[in-house]
N, CA, C and O atoms as CSV, one atom per row, in Angstrom:
chain,resi,resn,atom,element,x,y,z
A,1,ASN,N,N,0.850,-1.190,0.000
A,1,ASN,CA,C,0.000,0.000,0.000
A,1,ASN,C,C,0.890,1.246,0.000
A,1,ASN,O,O,1.580,1.512,0.984
A,2,PRO,N,N,0.878,2.002,-1.087
A,2,PRO,CA,C,1.779,3.165,-1.177
A,2,PRO,C,C,1.340,4.325,-0.301
A,2,PRO,O,O,2.103,5.270,-0.102
A,3,ASN,N,N,0.135,4.271,0.220
A,3,ASN,CA,C,-0.373,5.389,1.017
A,3,ASN,C,C,-1.031,4.858,2.287
A,3,ASN,O,O,-2.250,4.943,2.434
A,4,PRO,N,N,-0.236,4.310,3.205
A,4,PRO,CA,C,-0.842,3.687,4.387
A,4,PRO,C,C,-1.376,4.678,5.411
A,4,PRO,O,O,-2.182,4.311,6.266
A,5,GLY,N,N,-0.929,5.942,5.331
A,5,GLY,CA,C,-1.254,6.896,6.393
A,5,GLY,C,C,-2.682,7.379,6.379
A,5,GLY,O,O,-3.491,6.959,7.206
A,6,ASN,N,N,-3.003,8.265,5.441
A,6,ASN,CA,C,-4.309,8.898,5.457
A,6,ASN,C,C,-4.799,9.027,4.021
A,6,ASN,O,O,-4.519,10.029,3.364
A,7,PRO,N,N,-5.515,8.047,3.529
A,7,PRO,CA,C,-5.918,8.089,2.118
A,7,PRO,C,C,-6.742,9.332,1.800
A,7,PRO,O,O,-7.641,9.708,2.553
A,8,GLY,N,N,-6.428,9.945,0.701
A,8,GLY,CA,C,-7.202,11.098,0.259
A,8,GLY,C,C,-6.593,12.435,0.621
A,8,GLY,O,O,-7.006,13.454,0.067
A,9,THR,N,N,-5.624,12.478,1.534
A,9,THR,CA,C,-5.129,13.788,1.934
A,9,THR,C,C,-3.877,14.202,1.177
A,9,THR,O,O,-3.509,15.376,1.205
A,10,ASP,N,N,-3.214,13.273,0.504
A,10,ASP,CA,C,-2.006,13.672,-0.219
A,10,ASP,C,C,-2.253,13.729,-1.719
A,10,ASP,O,O,-1.306,13.753,-2.506
A,11,ASN,N,N,-3.502,13.750,-2.112
A,11,ASN,CA,C,-3.855,13.771,-3.523
A,11,ASN,C,C,-3.870,15.230,-3.993
A,11,ASN,O,O,-4.713,16.018,-3.564
A,12,SER,N,N,-2.946,15.574,-4.861
A,12,SER,CA,C,-2.874,16.964,-5.306
A,12,SER,C,C,-4.104,17.349,-6.123
A,12,SER,O,O,-4.361,18.537,-6.321
A,13,GLN,N,N,-4.860,16.377,-6.596
A,13,GLN,CA,C,-6.075,16.668,-7.354
A,13,GLN,C,C,-7.231,17.061,-6.432
A,13,GLN,O,O,-8.241,17.599,-6.887
A,14,ASN,N,N,-7.078,16.790,-5.157
A,14,ASN,CA,C,-8.155,17.054,-4.210
A,14,ASN,C,C,-8.179,18.550,-3.879
A,14,ASN,O,O,-7.258,19.049,-3.233
A,15,PRO,N,N,-9.218,19.270,-4.312
A,15,PRO,CA,C,-9.230,20.720,-4.108
A,15,PRO,C,C,-9.443,21.118,-2.658
A,15,PRO,O,O,-9.201,22.269,-2.294
A,16,ASN,N,N,-9.889,20.193,-1.828
A,16,ASN,CA,C,-10.163,20.525,-0.436
A,16,ASN,C,C,-9.584,19.443,0.462
A,16,ASN,O,O,-10.324,18.598,0.967
A,17,PRO,N,N,-8.263,19.455,0.671
A,17,PRO,CA,C,-7.619,18.365,1.408
A,17,PRO,C,C,-8.018,18.285,2.872
A,17,PRO,O,O,-7.692,17.307,3.543
A,18,GLY,N,N,-8.713,19.289,3.377
A,18,GLY,CA,C,-9.166,19.229,4.757
A,18,GLY,C,C,-10.309,18.251,4.963
A,18,GLY,O,O,-10.588,17.847,6.092
A,19,ASN,N,N,-10.970,17.869,3.880
A,19,ASN,CA,C,-12.060,16.915,4.011
A,19,ASN,C,C,-11.505,15.515,4.142
A,19,ASN,O,O,-10.695,15.101,3.312
A,20,PRO,N,N,-11.914,14.769,5.161
A,20,PRO,CA,C,-11.378,13.416,5.327
A,20,PRO,C,C,-11.712,12.546,4.121
A,20,PRO,O,O,-12.880,12.356,3.782
A,21,GLY,N,N,-10.687,12.029,3.490
A,21,GLY,CA,C,-10.897,11.180,2.334
A,21,GLY,C,C,-11.361,11.923,1.100
A,21,GLY,O,O,-11.498,11.318,0.036
A,22,GLY,N,N,-11.604,13.211,1.211
A,22,GLY,CA,C,-12.055,13.989,0.061
A,22,GLY,C,C,-13.486,13.683,-0.333
A,22,GLY,O,O,-13.953,14.178,-1.359
A,23,GLY,N,N,-14.200,12.881,0.447
A,23,GLY,CA,C,-15.520,12.448,0.017
A,23,GLY,C,C,-16.677,13.187,0.654
A,23,GLY,O,O,-17.824,12.984,0.258
A,24,THR,N,N,-16.410,14.041,1.630
A,24,THR,CA,C,-17.516,14.730,2.284
A,24,THR,C,C,-17.835,16.021,1.550
A,24,THR,O,O,-16.956,16.649,0.960
A,25,VAL,N,N,-19.097,16.408,1.593
A,25,VAL,CA,C,-19.546,17.607,0.891
A,25,VAL,C,C,-19.760,18.722,1.904
A,25,VAL,O,O,-20.392,18.526,2.942
A,26,ASP,N,N,-19.228,19.883,1.589
A,26,ASP,CA,C,-19.425,21.059,2.433
A,26,ASP,C,C,-20.885,21.509,2.294
A,26,ASP,O,O,-21.315,21.841,1.190
A,27,PRO,N,N,-21.646,21.527,3.378
A,27,PRO,CA,C,-23.067,21.897,3.263
A,27,PRO,C,C,-23.280,23.314,2.750
A,27,PRO,O,O,-24.289,23.595,2.104
A,28,VAL,N,N,-22.339,24.208,3.034
A,28,VAL,CA,C,-22.466,25.583,2.531
A,28,VAL,C,C,-22.330,25.586,1.014
A,28,VAL,O,O,-23.127,26.215,0.318
A,29,GLU,N,N,-21.313,24.880,0.497
A,29,GLU,CA,C,-21.118,24.809,-0.955
A,29,GLU,C,C,-22.299,24.115,-1.622
A,29,GLU,O,O,-22.737,24.530,-2.695
A,30,ALA,N,N,-22.814,23.070,-1.000
A,30,ALA,CA,C,-23.961,22.355,-1.566
A,30,ALA,C,C,-25.170,23.285,-1.663
A,30,ALA,O,O,-25.882,23.285,-2.668
A,31,ALA,N,N,-25.396,24.070,-0.621
A,31,ALA,CA,C,-26.526,25.007,-0.618
A,31,ALA,C,C,-26.325,26.096,-1.667
A,31,ALA,O,O,-27.277,26.507,-2.331
A,32,LYS,N,N,-25.077,26.565,-1.816
A,32,LYS,CA,C,-24.786,27.580,-2.839
A,32,LYS,C,C,-25.066,27.020,-4.230
A,32,LYS,O,O,-25.640,27.703,-5.077
A,33,THR,N,N,-24.657,25.772,-4.460
A,33,THR,CA,C,-24.883,25.145,-5.766
A,33,THR,C,C,-26.380,25.033,-6.042
A,33,THR,O,O,-26.834,25.316,-7.151
A,34,GLU,N,N,-27.137,24.624,-5.040
A,34,GLU,CA,C,-28.594,24.528,-5.204
A,34,GLU,C,C,-29.195,25.889,-5.539
A,34,GLU,O,O,-30.063,25.992,-6.406
A,35,ALA,N,N,-28.738,26.918,-4.859
A,35,ALA,CA,C,-29.265,28.262,-5.100
A,35,ALA,C,C,-28.939,28.720,-6.520
A,35,ALA,O,O,-29.791,29.280,-7.210
A,36,LYS,N,N,-27.686,28.476,-6.955
A,36,LYS,CA,C,-27.297,28.885,-8.314
A,36,LYS,C,C,-28.087,28.116,-9.360
A,36,LYS,O,O,-28.456,28.669,-10.396
A,37,THR,N,N,-28.349,26.832,-9.092
A,37,THR,CA,C,-29.139,26.028,-10.023
A,37,THR,C,C,-30.547,26.600,-10.145
A,37,THR,O,O,-31.097,26.687,-11.243
A,38,ALA,N,N,-31.125,26.988,-9.015
A,38,ALA,CA,C,-32.463,27.587,-9.030
A,38,ALA,C,C,-32.453,28.902,-9.804
A,38,ALA,O,O,-33.386,29.198,-10.551
A,39,ILE,N,N,-31.394,29.688,-9.622
A,39,ILE,CA,C,-31.277,30.969,-10.332
A,39,ILE,C,C,-31.175,30.721,-11.837
A,39,ILE,O,O,-31.869,31.362,-12.626
A,40,ASP,N,N,-30.304,29.787,-12.229
A,40,ASP,CA,C,-30.126,29.488,-13.655
A,40,ASP,C,C,-31.410,28.972,-14.296
A,40,ASP,O,O,-31.670,29.225,-15.472
A,41,ALA,N,N,-32.207,28.250,-13.518
A,41,ALA,CA,C,-33.438,27.659,-14.055
A,41,ALA,C,C,-34.574,28.674,-14.159
A,41,ALA,O,O,-35.639,28.361,-14.692
A,42,SER,N,N,-34.355,29.871,-13.661
A,42,SER,CA,C,-35.410,30.886,-13.625
A,42,SER,C,C,-35.443,31.673,-14.926
A,42,SER,O,O,-34.834,32.736,-15.044
A,43,ALA,N,N,-36.159,31.135,-15.891
A,43,ALA,CA,C,-36.221,31.781,-17.205
A,43,ALA,C,C,-36.892,33.149,-17.134
A,43,ALA,O,O,-36.646,34.014,-17.975
A,44,GLU,N,N,-37.738,33.338,-16.128
A,44,GLU,CA,C,-38.478,34.602,-16.021
A,44,GLU,C,C,-37.602,35.766,-15.579
A,44,GLU,O,O,-37.969,36.924,-15.776
A,45,LEU,N,N,-36.464,35.477,-14.992
A,45,LEU,CA,C,-35.609,36.546,-14.473
A,45,LEU,C,C,-34.626,37.012,-15.540
A,45,LEU,O,O,-34.125,36.212,-16.330
A,46,SER,N,N,-34.358,38.301,-15.554
A,46,SER,CA,C,-33.405,38.842,-16.525
A,46,SER,C,C,-31.988,38.425,-16.148
A,46,SER,O,O,-31.720,38.064,-15.002
A,47,ASP,N,N,-31.093,38.479,-17.117
A,47,ASP,CA,C,-29.699,38.098,-16.866
A,47,ASP,C,C,-29.081,38.959,-15.770
A,47,ASP,O,O,-28.314,38.463,-14.945
A,48,SER,N,N,-29.415,40.257,-15.762
A,48,SER,CA,C,-28.808,41.130,-14.750
A,48,SER,C,C,-29.288,40.757,-13.347
A,48,SER,O,O,-28.522,40.827,-12.386
A,49,VAL,N,N,-30.551,40.362,-13.233
A,49,VAL,CA,C,-31.073,39.930,-11.931
A,49,VAL,C,C,-30.393,38.627,-11.518
A,49,VAL,O,O,-30.012,38.454,-10.360
A,50,LYS,N,N,-30.245,37.714,-12.480
A,50,LYS,CA,C,-29.572,36.440,-12.179
A,50,LYS,C,C,-28.145,36.679,-11.703
A,50,LYS,O,O,-27.695,36.063,-10.737
A,51,GLU,N,N,-27.439,37.573,-12.383
A,51,GLU,CA,C,-26.050,37.859,-11.990
A,51,GLU,C,C,-25.995,38.451,-10.582
A,51,GLU,O,O,-25.125,38.092,-9.788
A,52,ALA,N,N,-26.919,39.354,-10.277
A,52,ALA,CA,C,-26.946,39.964,-8.944
A,52,ALA,C,C,-27.226,38.909,-7.876
A,52,ALA,O,O,-26.599,38.909,-6.817
A,53,LEU,N,N,-28.161,38.018,-8.156
A,53,LEU,CA,C,-28.471,36.952,-7.199
A,53,LEU,C,C,-27.269,36.038,-7.004
A,53,LEU,O,O,-26.956,35.645,-5.880
A,54,LYS,N,N,-26.596,35.702,-8.102
A,54,LYS,CA,C,-25.422,34.820,-7.994
A,54,LYS,C,C,-24.306,35.479,-7.190
A,54,LYS,O,O,-23.601,34.811,-6.435
A,55,ARG,N,N,-24.148,36.790,-7.354
A,55,ARG,CA,C,-23.131,37.490,-6.553
A,55,ARG,C,C,-23.482,37.392,-5.068
A,55,ARG,O,O,-22.604,37.204,-4.226
A,56,GLN,N,N,-24.758,37.520,-4.758
A,56,GLN,CA,C,-25.186,37.389,-3.358
A,56,GLN,C,C,-24.911,35.980,-2.845
A,56,GLN,O,O,-24.456,35.801,-1.715
A,57,VAL,N,N,-25.188,34.983,-3.680
A,57,VAL,CA,C,-24.944,33.595,-3.277
A,57,VAL,C,C,-23.458,33.405,-2.992
A,57,VAL,O,O,-23.091,32.805,-1.981
A,58,GLU,N,N,-22.603,33.912,-3.877
A,58,GLU,CA,C,-21.156,33.757,-3.683
A,58,GLU,C,C,-20.695,34.422,-2.387
A,58,GLU,O,O,-19.757,33.948,-1.745
A,59,ALA,N,N,-21.345,35.505,-2.006
A,59,ALA,CA,C,-20.924,36.249,-0.816
A,59,ALA,C,C,-21.402,35.604,0.484
A,59,ALA,O,O,-20.932,35.961,1.564
A,60,THR,N,N,-22.329,34.660,0.384
A,60,THR,CA,C,-22.845,34.044,1.611
A,60,THR,C,C,-21.814,33.107,2.214
A,60,THR,O,O,-21.002,32.503,1.512
A,61,THR,N,N,-21.869,33.004,3.527
A,61,THR,CA,C,-20.915,32.140,4.230
A,61,THR,C,C,-21.609,31.060,5.045
A,61,THR,O,O,-20.950,30.239,5.685
A,62,THR,N,N,-22.933,31.058,5.024
A,62,THR,CA,C,-23.643,30.032,5.787
A,62,THR,C,C,-24.622,29.290,4.893
A,62,THR,O,O,-25.104,29.815,3.889
A,63,GLU,N,N,-24.903,28.056,5.285
A,63,GLU,CA,C,-25.870,27.241,4.553
A,63,GLU,C,C,-27.247,27.904,4.586
A,63,GLU,O,O,-27.953,27.936,3.578
A,64,ALA,N,N,-27.624,28.435,5.760
A,64,ALA,CA,C,-28.944,29.060,5.910
A,64,ALA,C,C,-29.098,30.249,4.966
A,64,ALA,O,O,-30.154,30.428,4.358
A,65,ALA,N,N,-28.053,31.061,4.841
A,65,ALA,CA,C,-28.127,32.237,3.965
A,65,ALA,C,C,-28.275,31.815,2.508
A,65,ALA,O,O,-29.044,32.418,1.760
A,66,ALA,N,N,-27.545,30.788,2.107
A,66,ALA,CA,C,-27.636,30.316,0.726
A,66,ALA,C,C,-29.025,29.742,0.452
A,66,ALA,O,O,-29.602,29.981,-0.609
A,67,ARG,N,N,-29.557,28.989,1.406
A,67,ARG,CA,C,-30.908,28.425,1.233
A,67,ARG,C,C,-31.954,29.543,1.185
A,67,ARG,O,O,-32.939,29.451,0.452
A,68,ASP,N,N,-31.731,30.591,1.967
A,68,ASP,CA,C,-32.640,31.731,1.972
A,68,ASP,C,C,-32.662,32.396,0.596
A,68,ASP,O,O,-33.723,32.790,0.112
A,69,LEU,N,N,-31.497,32.520,-0.028
A,69,LEU,CA,C,-31.441,33.115,-1.371
A,69,LEU,C,C,-32.153,32.231,-2.387
A,69,LEU,O,O,-32.806,32.732,-3.302
A,70,LYS,N,N,-32.027,30.919,-2.227
A,70,LYS,CA,C,-32.745,30.004,-3.127
A,70,LYS,C,C,-34.249,30.225,-2.971
A,70,LYS,O,O,-34.976,30.298,-3.962
A,71,THR,N,N,-34.708,30.329,-1.729
A,71,THR,CA,C,-36.129,30.554,-1.457
A,71,THR,C,C,-36.591,31.883,-2.048
A,71,THR,O,O,-37.669,31.969,-2.636
A,72,LYS,N,N,-35.765,32.921,-1.888
A,72,LYS,CA,C,-36.119,34.234,-2.442
A,72,LYS,C,C,-36.184,34.186,-3.966
A,72,LYS,O,O,-37.053,34.809,-4.575
A,73,THR,N,N,-35.263,33.446,-4.578
A,73,THR,CA,C,-35.283,33.305,-6.037
A,73,THR,C,C,-36.592,32.664,-6.474
A,73,THR,O,O,-37.242,33.133,-7.408
A,74,GLU,N,N,-36.976,31.586,-5.788
A,74,GLU,CA,C,-38.219,30.898,-6.140
A,74,GLU,C,C,-39.425,31.813,-5.932
A,74,GLU,O,O,-40.383,31.765,-6.704
A,75,ALA,N,N,-39.378,32.645,-4.891
A,75,ALA,CA,C,-40.478,33.582,-4.639
A,75,ALA,C,C,-40.547,34.647,-5.735
A,75,ALA,O,O,-41.632,35.031,-6.175
A,76,LEU,N,N,-39.380,35.116,-6.168
A,76,LEU,CA,C,-39.336,36.102,-7.256
A,76,LEU,C,C,-39.962,35.533,-8.517
A,76,LEU,O,O,-40.752,36.199,-9.187
A,77,VAL,N,N,-39.603,34.299,-8.834
A,77,VAL,CA,C,-40.108,33.668,-10.054
A,77,VAL,C,C,-41.624,33.531,-9.989
A,77,VAL,O,O,-42.316,33.789,-10.974
A,78,SER,N,N,-42.137,33.128,-8.835
A,78,SER,CA,C,-43.590,32.941,-8.733
A,78,SER,C,C,-44.318,34.282,-8.777
A,78,SER,O,O,-45.505,34.336,-9.098
A,79,ALA,N,N,-43.611,35.360,-8.456
A,79,ALA,CA,C,-44.234,36.686,-8.473
A,79,ALA,C,C,-44.228,37.308,-9.862
A,79,ALA,O,O,-44.982,38.244,-10.124
A,80,VAL,N,N,-43.389,36.799,-10.750
A,80,VAL,CA,C,-43.261,37.395,-12.094
A,80,VAL,C,C,-44.448,37.004,-12.948
A,80,VAL,O,O,-44.531,37.402,-14.110
């Protein structure tokens, strides 16, 4: 076994070596991805609104804030 110590932490391809084994998902990043997906899927919103929402998503640091932006995006779409 060439890597008996800690599998996944010496892989230079792993963008987040702090995650054990590289297999865990950061809940904040997951929530941001969900929010961006909701924004991209919102055909009713203009590109400038989508860009502004995405900037807000990028600036969030908590899962709750990212989920809140996803909810607001969905509310905007239903209001259009």
